[in-house]
Residue, then its C-alpha position, 0 to 999 in steps of 0.5 A: m800415462h799416456e799424455g797426450l792420447s788421441f780420441e782415435e787411438f783410444a776408440s781403436s784401442r778399447a773399443r774391443k774391451l767395450f765391445q766383449v763386455a757390452y755384448l756379456m751385458c746385454g747378449d745382442w750383437h747389434q745391440a752391443q755395437d750400439l751401445v759401443q758407439t754410444t758409449l763412445a760419442k759420447l766421451f768424444a764430447v767430453w773428450g778436452r776435459l777428460q784429457r787435461g787430467g792425464q789419467t788414461v787409466a780414469i779414461d778407462a773407467y770412465a768409459r766403462k762407468a758410461l758403456l754401464r751406464t749406456y746399458l741400464s739407460h736403454r735397459r729402462l726404455r725397453r720395458s714395453g714387454e718385447l723380448a729381442v732374442a738374437a738367433i743362435p747360431d748352428r752348433p759347431t763341429g770341429e775342435h773348437r765345438e766345446g768351448t763354444e758350447l761352453r760359451l753359448t751356454l754362458v751367454a743364453a744364461l748371462r741373457q737369462l738375467p734382469p739387466r743390473g744382475r748381468a751387470v754386476v756378474v759381468l763387472r765382478y767376473l769380466e771387467d774383475y771390478s771389486i764390489e766397491a767398484v761395481a756399487e760406484a757404477l752403479g750407483t748403489s751400496v755395497g750391501a745392494v750389489k752383494s745381495l743382488n751378485t748373489r741372487s744372480l750367481a745363484r739363478l746362473r747355477e740354477l740355469l746351469a744346472d743342466d749343463r752341469e758336464l758340458l761345465f764341468r768337462k775334463 
């Protein structure tokens, strides 16, 4: 393991991955930046205790769990009825258009899932968590995660039904 890893080294090497996960969960660039900053601040506060274990893998898991809890906590606080939506960028041109369109389509569909459903999908399929690991991160049962995963994937299929050509283009 990486015993003696400084907080600055950890933050600089992991911030991009944390941002990707945060963005896919919240769907907003600025909110994702805020979530990562809040998560890193929480990690900094307990860094000495985390380092005593000397297990960088455990620190990575702790960081992802802190990010998830920060996101879910933020969502609970924002139940005012307002829904912040990031501006949709202009359609890209050139050789990367199809990949960008696919990404935008998937992110837009993810935004329409409830926060816990979005978190389950992102953790399962982006972070490659097991059902058990997702349940632990969410503080819920394996059965609840399976149910939420099934409902979330079914909803994504509904949302993406009109975009099947884009999704399966070769």
